N, C-alpha and C positions, 0 to 999 in steps of 0.2 A: 710291705705289708700283706700279709696272707688273711684273708676275711675268712671266718668261720660260721657256721650256719649259728643264727641267735637261738638261745636255747633260755625261757621256752619259744618255741615258735612263733615267728609274727602272725596275728591271728586279729582279726578287727567283728568276731562274732559270725561273719558272713563267709569270709575268705580267711583260709589259714597256707601260709608259705612254709613248705616244708621239703627235705629232700626226697627226691626219688626212690622208690623202692622195687622189689619186681611186683606188687601187687599193684604197679601202676600200668602193667603191661597193656591192659585193655585200652587205655588211652592213647598209649603209643600207638596202636592197631588202627584207633578212630582216628588220630591225628596223621598218619600215613597214607591215608583214602581222601584225607581234603585236598582239592586241587590247588591251595596255595602254599598251605604249612611247609609241606617237604620242599617246596622251592627256595623258601628264604630260612630254612633251619638244618640241622643234621638228621632231622626224624628219618628213618630210613623209608623207602618206598623204591620199589614193591616191601610190602614188611613180609619179614620171616621171622619165627620165634628167637632165632640167634640174633639176628640183627637187632631187635628190639632189646634182647638183654644186655648186648655190646652196647646202645645208643646209653641204657641206663647205668651201664659202669662207667660210661665216660663222662657221665654228668658227675659223679662223685669226683672222677680223675682230675676235673675242671678244679675242684677245692684243694686236693691235695697236692696238687701241682703248682698251687698260687695263681692259676690263669682267674679265678673267680668263683663264683658260687652260681649252680644252676639250682632253681625252685619247682617245684610241682606246685601247681596254685589248685589248691583244694577247697571243696565248700567245707565249711564249717556247720554242723558239728559232724556231719556222715564220714569227712575225712577225705572223699571220693574225688580223685584227679580231675580236673576238667582245662587244663593248659601248664605252660610252662613260663617260667620267668629266669633269664639268665643276666648276672652283674658281672663284667668281664674286666679285668684290669687292662688297661690299656698303655698304661707307663706314668710316670711323675705324678701319680692321685689322681690320674682320670679313670673312669670307670665308664663303660658303656651300658646301656640296658636293651634287651631284647627281652619282647614277649608275645605269646600267641595264646588263645582259646579256642577250643574245640567249637563246632559250628553249633552243638545242641546246648552251648551256653553263653553264645554270643546276644549282645542285647539286652543285659540284666547287669550291666557294670562293675563283672566281676575282673576283667582286665583293669578298668581304672581303679578298684579298690586295691587289687595286688599291685600296682606299679605307686600309687602311694603309699601302702605299708612300706615297699621296701625302698622308696625314696626318704621317707622318714628315718628309717632305720639307718641308711647306708650314709646320710651327711652326718649322724652321731657317731661313724668309725671313725678312729686313728687312721690317717692316712688315704682318708677319702677326702679329695680336695673339689673335684668336679665331677661331674655326670652327665652323659650325652646318651642320646636316643637317634639314630639314625631310622626314619622313615621314609617309604616309599611314598611320591606326591599323590598317586593316586589312592592310597591306603585314608581316606578320611577317618574311618573308624580309628586307626592305630595313631593317627595325628590328634585326635580329639582326647586320646587317653593321654598323650604326653602334655597335651595343654592342659588339663582338669589336675595332673600332678605338679605343675607349676613350672614346666618346659617352654620355652617360647623357641622359635624359629630364629635361626640368627640371621643378620644381614644379608651375609653371604651364602644363602640357604643350599644351593644345590652343588654338592659335590661327587665325585664319583666313586663308588666304592664295590668292593666284593660283597654279593650279598648270595651266601651258601655257594660259593663257586661259579658266580656268574658276574657279568658288569652290571651294575643298574646305578640309577640316578635317584639320590636320596636327599631328601631336605635334612641338615644337621640340627638338630633342639637340643638347646642347654639349660640347664636349671637358671630358672629366675633371671634367664637372658645374660648371664655370664659367660664369656669366654673361657675357656680351661687357664689356667695359671701357667705360664710354661717359666716364670723365673722362679719356681720353688724345686 
């Protein structure tokens, strides 16, 4: 199942989830200067205009290649991007969520709103059986975002995974406390 961007974009009057555009390069620049975002994402650091343009192109390639969707988190009604959210197809109806918000937009509920919007939409899509979020244990803000959206930490919570090319311990959150169905 290949997901496509919702039309119209997901929007709650405060946050809008939409595809990335070249007009979002300033957001990529700011994200590349964050001490954490480039460590856990593919945001280029150090930043160059060429690297930023290629990063935006890869976001759409995720959709066209069937790997998932990459959304810019934008503020309504200005449409100024302040973060990113990905939903990645992991196989057998399982999709993983990842999200980040610029430092200048943190602490205002932007990530919680964005994740809530995409979760409500995703669970209504054919072929999406389960959702998960992998969060590093020390990242309290990201853990709260996942929990507000209805995710719960699994009882076997800590697993080793690759976070942007490095090994990291993470807590696996599943939506509603349900482990992914492997029988489908």
